[in-house]
Backbone bond lengths (Angstrom), bond angles and torsions (degrees), N, CA, C in turn:
res aa  C-N    CA-C-N  psi(-1)  N-CA   C-N-CA  omega(-1)  CA-C   N-CA-C  phi
1 X - - - 1.468 - - 1.511 109.59 -
2 X 1.268 118.27 136.18 1.455 122.43 -178.09 1.507 110.60 -86.98
3 X 1.360 117.11 129.48 1.454 120.41 178.61 1.517 110.87 -63.32
4 X 1.329 114.81 139.91 1.450 119.75 175.49 1.511 114.28 79.70
5 X 1.339 117.66 14.26 1.455 118.46 178.09 1.518 109.83 -62.27
6 X 1.310 116.18 147.27 1.464 120.06 -175.53 1.518 110.36 -65.50
7 X 1.326 116.01 135.74 1.448 121.60 177.34 1.522 108.68 -75.47
8 X 1.348 118.09 141.05 1.465 119.19 176.32 1.517 110.34 -57.33
9 X 1.315 116.42 158.56 1.465 120.67 -174.42 1.518 112.33 -60.88
10 X 1.302 118.34 -28.70 1.458 119.39 179.57 1.504 110.40 -161.87
11 X 1.341 115.35 155.59 1.456 119.44 -179.27 1.526 110.57 -63.22
12 X 1.327 117.18 -34.68 1.457 119.60 -179.84 1.515 110.50 -64.13
13 X 1.341 116.97 -43.75 1.460 119.65 178.78 1.512 111.53 -61.62
14 X 1.329 116.72 -38.45 1.459 120.45 178.76 1.522 110.21 -65.42
15 X 1.336 116.94 -45.50 1.456 119.96 -178.30 1.527 111.01 -60.96
16 X 1.335 116.82 -40.47 1.457 120.05 178.32 1.524 110.66 -64.55
17 X 1.334 116.18 -39.66 1.460 119.29 178.87 1.522 110.84 -65.84
18 X 1.335 116.78 -39.59 1.461 120.59 178.01 1.519 110.13 -63.20
19 X 1.334 116.54 -45.37 1.458 120.04 -179.48 1.529 110.87 -61.45
20 X 1.329 116.69 -40.38 1.460 120.01 179.46 1.518 111.18 -65.49
21 X 1.318 116.03 -40.26 1.464 119.53 -179.83 1.522 111.07 -65.99
22 X 1.345 116.60 -39.70 1.452 119.60 179.00 1.527 111.03 -67.25
23 X 1.328 116.05 -35.71 1.459 119.57 -179.15 1.524 111.77 -70.75
24 X 1.318 117.36 -19.51 1.464 120.52 -176.76 1.518 112.38 -71.10
25 X 1.313 117.86 -20.98 1.456 119.81 -179.91 1.509 110.41 -163.13
26 X 1.307 117.01 133.18 1.462 120.24 -175.92 1.507 111.67 -77.93
27 X 1.316 118.38 -35.37 1.456 120.47 -176.88 1.491 110.70 -120.88
28 X 1.313 116.78 170.74 1.443 119.05 179.35 1.504 110.43 -175.74
29 X 1.304 115.74 -174.88 1.452 121.26 178.99 1.508 107.80 -116.38
30 X 1.311 115.75 139.93 1.464 120.22 179.01 1.514 108.91 -82.30
31 X 1.328 116.64 132.46 1.458 120.19 177.43 1.514 109.09 -78.11
32 X 1.335 116.00 161.42 1.456 120.89 179.08 1.521 109.52 -60.48
33 X 1.331 115.91 134.57 1.460 119.84 -177.81 1.521 109.77 -66.74
34 X 1.330 118.67 138.82 1.466 120.99 177.68 1.521 110.38 -69.65
35 X 1.321 115.90 161.86 1.460 120.61 179.80 1.521 111.65 -81.17
36 X 1.328 117.11 -21.28 1.461 120.27 -178.71 1.517 109.85 -159.56
37 X 1.318 115.41 166.70 1.454 123.29 174.67 1.521 107.45 -125.09
38 X 1.332 116.93 133.64 1.466 121.50 -179.11 1.524 110.64 -120.05
39 X 1.321 115.14 139.43 1.460 121.79 172.54 1.526 107.09 -136.10
40 X 1.325 116.55 133.60 1.461 121.56 178.86 1.529 108.66 -107.37
41 X 1.319 115.47 123.04 1.463 122.36 177.23 1.529 108.13 -100.57
42 X 1.332 116.25 127.73 1.459 120.88 -177.94 1.526 109.63 -111.81
43 X 1.333 114.79 145.81 1.459 120.95 -175.72 1.523 109.29 -129.90
44 X 1.332 115.54 129.68 1.459 121.03 179.35 1.527 109.70 -77.47
45 X 1.322 115.84 159.95 1.463 119.98 178.44 1.527 109.40 -56.41
46 X 1.318 118.82 129.41 1.471 120.98 -176.28 1.516 112.18 -76.15
47 X 1.316 114.52 165.03 1.456 121.49 173.93 1.526 108.17 -123.54
48 X 1.304 116.16 153.68 1.463 121.99 -177.78 1.523 108.76 -110.34
49 X 1.321 115.90 128.33 1.462 122.09 175.52 1.524 108.36 -109.86
50 X 1.320 116.06 122.01 1.464 120.51 -178.55 1.522 109.61 -94.80
51 X 1.324 115.27 141.07 1.455 120.21 -178.88 1.509 111.17 -153.08
52 X 1.329 116.03 168.96 1.458 120.79 -178.82 1.532 111.70 -63.65
53 X 1.338 115.54 -31.94 1.460 118.84 -179.83 1.510 113.76 -84.62
54 X 1.328 117.10 4.56 1.457 120.79 -179.00 1.515 111.49 120.35
55 X 1.317 116.01 162.67 1.467 121.75 179.99 1.532 110.01 -80.67
56 X 1.323 114.77 143.32 1.462 120.67 177.90 1.524 110.11 -125.66
57 X 1.326 115.28 141.76 1.460 121.55 -179.70 1.522 108.21 -102.24
58 X 1.334 116.39 125.71 1.461 122.43 178.46 1.525 108.40 -109.85
59 X 1.330 115.84 139.97 1.464 119.26 179.73 1.521 108.89 -148.93
60 X 1.335 115.92 145.60 1.456 121.30 176.33 1.517 109.77 -108.72
61 X 1.322 115.54 155.35 1.461 121.82 -175.85 1.517 109.75 -134.44
62 X 1.309 115.61 153.71 1.459 122.28 175.99 1.527 107.76 -147.35
63 X 1.335 115.70 159.16 1.462 119.66 179.68 1.522 110.51 -78.97
64 X 1.323 118.47 -34.48 1.457 121.52 -179.15 1.514 109.21 -147.05
65 X 1.333 115.47 159.16 1.456 119.82 177.15 1.521 108.96 -58.62
66 X 1.326 115.95 129.67 1.452 119.86 -177.43 1.511 113.73 90.41
67 X 1.351 117.47 -10.57 1.453 120.82 177.85 1.520 111.11 -75.71
68 X 1.322 115.08 169.53 1.455 120.34 -178.65 1.523 109.64 -69.63
69 X 1.347 116.49 130.62 1.463 121.26 -179.25 1.521 109.83 -90.62
70 X 1.311 116.24 144.52 1.456 121.33 175.49 1.520 108.88 -133.33
71 X 1.341 115.89 138.20 1.462 119.50 178.63 1.516 109.21 -76.25
72 X 1.325 115.47 136.18 1.455 120.03 -175.79 1.523 111.20 -85.41
73 X 1.323 116.70 144.72 1.468 119.77 172.62 1.519 109.68 -71.69
74 X 1.320 116.41 161.52 1.468 121.47 -179.47 1.521 109.63 -115.54
75 X 1.326 114.88 153.69 1.457 120.44 -176.48 1.523 108.37 -159.26
76 X 1.316 116.36 156.28 1.461 120.79 175.65 1.512 110.77 -161.93
77 X 1.321 116.42 150.81 1.464 120.34 171.76 1.528 107.96 -61.89
78 X 1.327 117.68 146.69 1.463 119.34 178.51 1.529 112.12 -52.27
79 X 1.318 116.05 126.28 1.453 121.65 -178.63 1.515 114.69 90.22
80 X 1.332 117.63 -7.82 1.470 122.08 -179.84 1.524 109.75 -105.44
81 X 1.352 118.45 161.45 1.465 120.61 179.38 1.525 112.77 -59.06
82 X 1.332 115.39 143.77 1.460 121.69 176.12 1.525 107.98 -85.25
83 X 1.337 117.01 118.84 1.465 121.67 -175.94 1.529 110.52 -132.99
84 X 1.347 116.48 154.06 1.469 119.31 -178.46 1.524 111.39 -66.15
85 X 1.311 114.42 150.60 1.459 120.28 173.44 1.519 108.88 -145.68
86 X 1.332 115.89 156.19 1.462 121.14 179.60 1.523 108.84 -127.38
87 X 1.324 114.80 136.82 1.459 120.12 172.59 1.524 109.06 -86.23
88 X 1.310 117.65 132.14 1.459 122.81 178.09 1.526 108.42 -110.65
89 X 1.334 115.92 126.43 1.465 122.70 179.08 1.528 107.24 -127.37
90 X 1.309 117.36 107.52 1.461 121.69 -172.55 1.522 109.58 -114.41
91 X 1.331 116.03 116.20 1.461 121.87 178.59 1.526 109.58 -71.52
92 X 1.325 116.36 136.14 1.461 121.82 179.77 1.527 109.79 -105.44
93 X 1.330 117.37 151.67 1.468 119.81 -178.77 1.524 111.77 -58.05
94 X 1.326 114.97 151.40 1.464 119.61 179.56 1.518 110.14 -57.16
95 X 1.329 115.84 138.61 1.453 121.15 178.10 1.513 114.25 83.54
96 X 1.338 117.87 5.23 1.460 120.33 -179.59 1.524 110.59 -125.01
97 X 1.325 114.90 163.41 1.450 122.26 170.90 1.521 107.79 -141.93
98 X 1.313 117.82 179.24 1.464 121.40 -174.85 1.525 110.90 -84.15
99 X 1.327 115.55 131.77 1.461 121.45 171.38 1.518 110.57 -95.71
100 X 1.321 117.49 -17.37 1.460 123.15 -179.53 1.510 109.62 167.35
101 X 1.309 116.37 175.32 1.457 120.65 178.68 1.529 109.52 -132.91
102 X 1.319 114.62 147.69 1.466 122.56 172.70 1.516 106.61 -124.06
103 X 1.334 116.95 123.32 1.461 121.80 -177.15 1.518 109.05 -116.81
104 X 1.331 116.55 128.58 1.465 122.04 -176.08 1.533 109.92 -121.81
105 X 1.319 118.24 90.96 1.468 120.18 175.80 1.534 110.06 -75.04
106 X 1.331 116.15 147.60 1.459 120.24 172.76 1.524 109.02 -71.95
107 X 1.343 118.70 164.36 1.472 120.26 178.54 1.526 111.14 -60.27
108 X 1.324 117.32 147.29 1.472 119.97 -179.93 1.527 111.68 -67.86
109 X 1.334 115.15 144.88 1.466 122.81 177.41 1.528 107.58 -118.49
110 X 1.336 116.86 128.39 1.462 120.74 -178.53 1.529 110.52 -66.86
111 X 1.338 116.07 139.37 1.461 122.23 179.01 1.518 110.69 -110.16
112 X 1.319 117.53 -53.43 1.462 121.92 -177.07 1.521 109.25 -163.46
113 X 1.325 115.29 166.16 1.458 121.64 175.96 1.525 108.87 -127.77
114 X 1.313 114.60 164.86 1.472 121.87 174.87 1.529 113.03 59.54
115 X 1.330 116.61 32.79 1.457 119.39 175.20 1.529 110.09 -81.86
116 X 1.307 115.16 148.39 1.463 121.24 174.71 1.532 106.41 -105.97
117 X 1.323 114.43 86.13 1.455 120.24 -171.15 1.528 111.78 -71.84
118 X 1.333 115.16 141.13 1.459 120.64 174.98 1.519 109.19 -64.10
119 X 1.327 116.31 141.20 1.459 121.95 -179.33 1.524 109.82 -106.04
120 X 1.330 115.17 146.30 1.466 119.97 179.06 1.522 110.17 -71.90
121 X 1.324 115.29 138.50 1.463 120.49 178.82 1.522 109.92 -77.74
122 X 1.334 115.21 161.50 1.449 120.14 174.84 1.519 110.10 -68.28
123 X 1.318 115.11 153.25 1.455 121.13 177.77 1.522 108.59 -103.42
124 X 1.317 115.89 141.40 1.458 120.91 -178.59 1.516 110.45 -127.70
125 X 1.315 115.20 150.25 1.458 120.41 174.93 1.528 108.76 -66.96
126 X 1.344 117.30 150.52 1.471 119.61 179.17 1.528 112.91 -53.09
127 X 1.330 117.60 -38.30 1.460 120.18 -179.56 1.519 110.88 -65.13
128 X 1.346 116.10 -36.77 1.461 119.51 179.02 1.518 110.60 -67.35
129 X 1.356 116.32 -39.17 1.464 119.40 179.21 1.528 109.96 -62.41
130 X 1.337 116.36 -40.83 1.461 119.82 -178.23 1.523 111.61 -63.68
131 X 1.343 115.68 -26.75 1.460 120.21 -179.77 1.524 112.18 -94.14
132 X 1.337 115.55 6.38 1.462 119.34 176.26 1.505 115.07 81.59
133 X 1.322 117.73 28.90 1.467 119.35 176.91 1.505 110.09 143.15
134 X 1.311 116.71 -143.46 1.454 120.45 -179.85 1.507 111.37 113.22
135 X 1.308 115.72 -172.24 1.459 119.91 -175.09 1.530 111.20 -74.99
136 X 1.314 115.68 158.20 1.463 120.71 -179.47 1.522 110.22 -65.25
137 X 1.339 116.07 144.08 1.460 121.93 -178.39 1.524 109.60 -98.74
138 X 1.298 118.63 126.66 1.457 127.70 175.50 1.523 112.59 74.75
139 X 1.344 118.60 -54.68 1.465 120.04 -174.05 1.517 109.93 -130.82
140 X 1.308 115.49 149.03 1.456 120.92 171.94 1.517 109.73 -94.69
141 X 1.322 115.97 -177.89 1.459 120.40 -179.23 1.520 110.07 -65.11
142 X 1.337 115.87 139.33 1.458 120.92 178.60 1.522 110.22 -77.82
143 X 1.358 118.18 134.95 1.460 120.07 178.33 1.516 112.88 -78.55
144 X 1.347 117.98 -5.23 1.456 120.12 -173.43 1.514 113.71 -60.23
145 X 1.343 116.45 -42.23 1.455 119.42 -176.54 1.524 110.99 -64.92
146 X 1.337 116.98 -43.12 1.451 119.72 -177.87 1.521 111.53 -69.95
147 X 1.343 116.80 -36.10 1.460 120.41 -176.08 1.524 112.39 -80.49
148 X 1.324 117.99 -13.79 1.459 120.40 -179.62 1.509 113.27 79.64
149 X 1.334 117.57 18.00 1.449 120.88 178.82 1.514 110.12 -72.15
150 X 1.343 115.24 157.48 1.459 119.55 176.90 1.524 109.06 -64.30
151 X 1.309 117.08 136.84 1.460 122.86 179.20 1.527 108.20 -127.26
152 X 1.335 118.73 124.68 1.462 126.23 -7.75 1.519 110.48 -75.80
153 X 1.328 116.88 167.12 1.458 119.75 179.54 1.520 111.08 -68.56
154 X 1.336 118.33 -31.35 1.460 122.99 178.72 1.518 108.77 -130.63
155 X 1.328 115.49 154.25 1.463 119.69 179.16 1.525 112.39 -82.54
156 X 1.330 118.14 -5.05 1.460 119.70 -177.75 1.522 110.86 -153.09
157 X 1.329 114.40 156.40 1.460 122.14 175.59 1.524 107.96 -137.05
158 X 1.314 116.16 130.58 1.466 120.80 178.70 1.524 108.73 -94.22
159 X 1.341 116.09 124.22 1.463 121.16 -176.44 1.527 113.21 -102.72
160 X 1.336 117.09 0.23 1.460 119.48 178.42 1.520 112.64 100.66
161 X 1.333 115.55 -161.11 1.469 122.65 -176.29 1.517 109.39 -116.27
162 X 1.321 115.70 131.76 1.462 121.54 171.63 1.516 108.98 -108.85
163 X 1.320 116.21 167.16 1.464 121.21 -179.43 1.522 109.68 -123.80
164 X 1.323 115.11 135.51 1.462 121.39 178.02 1.517 108.18 -140.00
165 X 1.324 117.26 121.37 1.465 122.16 -178.29 1.524 111.15 53.34
166 X 1.337 116.96 39.60 1.455 120.99 178.83 1.505 114.99 75.93
167 X 1.331 118.11 7.74 1.466 122.59 -178.82 1.520 110.29 -111.38
168 X 1.331 115.38 141.26 1.460 121.17 178.82 1.531 109.59 -82.33
169 X 1.330 115.99 137.14 1.467 122.71 178.75 1.529 107.40 -130.91
170 X 1.332 116.76 119.76 1.466 121.35 176.82 1.522 109.32 -78.52
171 X 1.333 116.26 134.93 1.467 121.93 -173.91 1.527 109.87 -120.28
172 X 1.346 115.89 127.14 1.459 121.49 178.14 1.517 109.60 -138.16
173 X 1.314 115.52 160.62 1.452 122.57 169.58 1.521 108.75 -114.93
174 X 1.326 117.63 128.19 1.468 122.56 -178.18 1.522 109.51 -111.03
175 X 1.335 116.12 137.68 1.463 121.72 -179.16 1.530 108.38 -125.33
176 X 1.343 117.93 88.00 1.462 120.72 -174.58 1.522 114.73 -73.52
177 X 1.339 117.97 -17.86 1.466 121.91 -177.51 1.520 109.09 -109.95
178 X 1.337 115.85 132.25 1.455 121.06 177.75 1.516 110.56 -128.67
179 X 1.325 115.93 164.76 1.455 119.28 -179.96 1.521 110.37 -151.25
180 X 1.319 115.13 160.35 1.455 123.37 168.01 1.522 105.33 -106.24
181 X 1.327 116.13 106.86 1.462 119.68 -172.90 1.518 112.87 -64.74
182 X 1.339 117.92 -21.82 1.468 119.58 -177.98 1.522 112.26 -78.22
183 X 1.343 117.79 -26.20 1.464 121.37 -177.84 1.525 112.77 -112.88
184 X 1.339 117.32 -13.17 1.458 119.90 -176.36 1.510 113.19 74.95
185 X 1.343 117.51 15.27 1.463 121.18 178.33 1.530 109.30 -79.70
186 X 1.332 115.93 134.13 1.465 121.72 -178.24 1.520 109.00 -124.72
187 X 1.344 116.16 138.95 1.466 121.23 173.15 1.517 108.82 -135.73
188 X 1.333 115.87 171.79 1.457 119.79 178.66 1.517 110.15 -146.90
189 X 1.319 115.71 163.70 1.468 122.99 175.78 1.528 108.27 -107.17
190 X 1.316 116.76 129.66 1.463 119.46 -178.65 1.524 112.41 -77.01
191 X 1.329 117.40 -17.51 1.461 119.95 176.87 1.522 109.35 -156.42
192 X 1.317 114.38 151.32 1.462 121.91 172.93 1.525 106.87 -136.19
193 X 1.333 116.17 116.97 1.468 120.90 177.38 1.523 108.93 -94.14
194 X 1.325 115.56 130.43 1.459 121.46 177.33 1.522 108.04 -114.10
195 X 1.319 116.50 122.79 1.465 122.10 175.40 1.528 107.78 -114.88
196 X 1.309 115.74 121.02 1.462 121.45 177.92 1.528 107.78 -99.70
197 X 1.326 116.45 117.72 1.458 121.49 176.49 1.521 109.09 -79.40
198 X 1.329 116.36 139.95 1.461 121.01 -170.65 1.524 112.60 -110.88
199 X 1.318 114.81 153.79 1.454 122.89 170.46 1.522 107.28 -146.39
200 X 1.346 117.13 159.36 1.471 118.46 178.00 1.523 110.37 -59.22
201 X 1.311 115.69 139.16 1.466 120.65 -179.13 1.515 110.19 -85.68
202 X 1.334 116.92 142.53 1.462 118.33 167.52 1.524 108.19 -64.38
203 X 1.312 116.35 174.55 1.466 118.99 -177.41 1.525 109.93 -50.55
204 X 1.347 118.07 110.69 1.465 120.37 -178.43 1.516 110.92 -74.01
205 X 1.310 116.83 163.25 1.468 119.16 174.51 1.519 109.91 -57.74
206 X 1.334 116.65 130.69 1.459 120.35 -178.73 1.522 109.47 -73.42
207 X 1.320 115.12 136.02 1.460 119.61 -179.79 1.526 108.67 -140.99
208 X 1.316 118.16 127.05 1.467 119.76 177.61 1.521 110.44 -66.11
209 X 1.320 115.10 148.73 1.468 119.41 178.46 1.524 108.61 -82.11
210 X 1.300 116.11 84.51 1.452 121.98 -176.07 1.529 110.82 -80.79
211 X 1.334 117.64 151.90 1.469 119.87 174.19 1.529 109.98 -58.56
212 X 1.315 115.79 135.33 1.458 119.62 179.91 1.514 114.01 86.83
213 X 1.346 117.78 0.55 1.459 119.74 -179.05 1.523 111.44 -61.51
214 X 1.334 115.88 -48.64 1.460 119.41 -178.33 1.526 111.39 -65.75
215 X 1.337 116.13 -34.65 1.458 119.93 177.70 1.525 110.48 -62.01
216 X 1.328 117.12 -43.61 1.463 120.14 179.73 1.523 111.07 -67.83
217 X 1.331 116.93 -43.08 1.462 119.96 177.66 1.527 110.86 -59.36
218 X 1.339 115.94 -43.62 1.461 120.05 -178.35 1.515 111.76 -61.89
219 X 1.323 116.82 -32.06 1.465 120.23 -178.45 1.518 112.40 -78.76
220 X 1.333 118.04 -13.96 1.461 121.50 -174.48 1.522 114.10 -102.60
221 X 1.336 117.47 -25.34 1.465 120.03 -172.11 1.527 111.25 -106.80
222 X 1.334 115.10 163.77 1.462 121.45 -176.80 1.525 112.89 -91.22
223 X 1.323 117.74 -8.36 1.473 121.06 179.97 1.524 110.73 -129.81
224 X 1.344 117.93 59.23 1.474 119.96 -177.37 1.516 113.33 -65.05
225 X 1.336 117.38 -15.23 1.462 119.22 178.41 1.526 111.91 -62.83
226 X 1.338 118.29 -19.05 1.460 120.88 176.22 1.527 110.73 -61.87
227 X 1.320 117.57 -36.45 1.463 120.83 177.86 1.518 111.45 -62.17
228 X 1.329 115.80 -41.47 1.464 120.24 179.36 1.528 110.38 -66.37
229 X 1.340 116.76 -41.73 1.462 120.57 178.51 1.529 110.71 -61.40
230 X 1.328 116.49 -43.19 1.464 119.91 179.61 1.514 111.44 -65.39
231 X 1.334 116.65 -39.63 1.456 119.95 179.70 1.524 111.27 -64.87
232 X 1.327 116.07 -40.89 1.476 119.54 178.89 1.522 110.66 -66.83
233 X 1.342 116.99 -38.32 1.459 120.05 179.01 1.522 110.60 -65.82
234 X 1.335 116.69 -41.46 1.463 120.08 179.96 1.516 111.73 -65.99
235 X 1.318 117.95 -26.24 1.467 121.89 -177.84 1.522 112.77 -83.14
236 X 1.349 117.21 -9.48 1.462 118.80 179.44 1.516 109.89 -68.67
237 X 1.349 117.95 143.30 1.473 119.69 177.26 1.518 110.93 -66.16
238 X 1.321 115.94 144.11 1.468 120.35 178.98 1.513 109.41 -63.46
239 X 1.348 115.77 150.04 1.464 121.15 -179.25 1.518 109.36 -59.79
240 X 1.316 115.33 129.05 1.464 119.57 178.44 1.522 112.89 75.65
241 X 1.344 116.47 6.87 1.463 118.97 -175.71 1.507 113.70 -97.41
242 X 1.340 118.02 14.43 1.454 119.91 -178.34 1.512 112.05 -70.02
243 X 1.287 117.47 157.76 1.455 122.50 -179.95 1.516 108.29 -92.41
244 X 1.312 116.85 122.70 1.472 121.43 -179.29 1.512 110.75 -82.71
245 X 1.299 114.86 157.04 1.462 120.07 178.34 1.508 108.85 -89.57
246 X 1.343 116.34 140.18 1.440 121.24 179.16 1.504 111.67 -81.36
């Protein structure tokens, strides 16, 4: 699979294409499993919004040039700058799971300096909120902002493999925007390539092939074109299985 391939216009269109491909042939031959799957995430030049509560960096992302752009949500550890992040959900070929990941961010591009970035507030348990405060819930304030360390420390985090309808999905968090909290300098990466290395999967969770399964998978992952490729491969006639003329 080629990284950064254009996403189909909609999950419904993909599901219809998959159904048509499956209907074209009942049996087929499985092609050799690839060694890895690549997806390229692209990020447009960010913009800075200034406000009384601090400056915020906004950025949009797309899977491929010309693809539909979506603005990323922002997040930060309590006490650290609030910065955009993207969730990456990469569908893996049937019968495989992740052996590891290789992430290749593009070189950083400077955006601005001397920004007063908004900081994430502390999180509190619901009971603490009801009492008007209380101790921080789950996490304390991050020392990164005060120490002037780069935030985030890495442009990506690997969260492991999840399973959906018996299929493995690699899960990552991508952080295309970084900053030096001591100087207010902000930069971003225009692209981040994620390569998931594959290995044969142990017996995956069994899942019936329910109507609408591919439609739901297509709506959840960043590379739904893999479903179409698999459907077309399954529809190919088996080797030597052609019908001869009498």
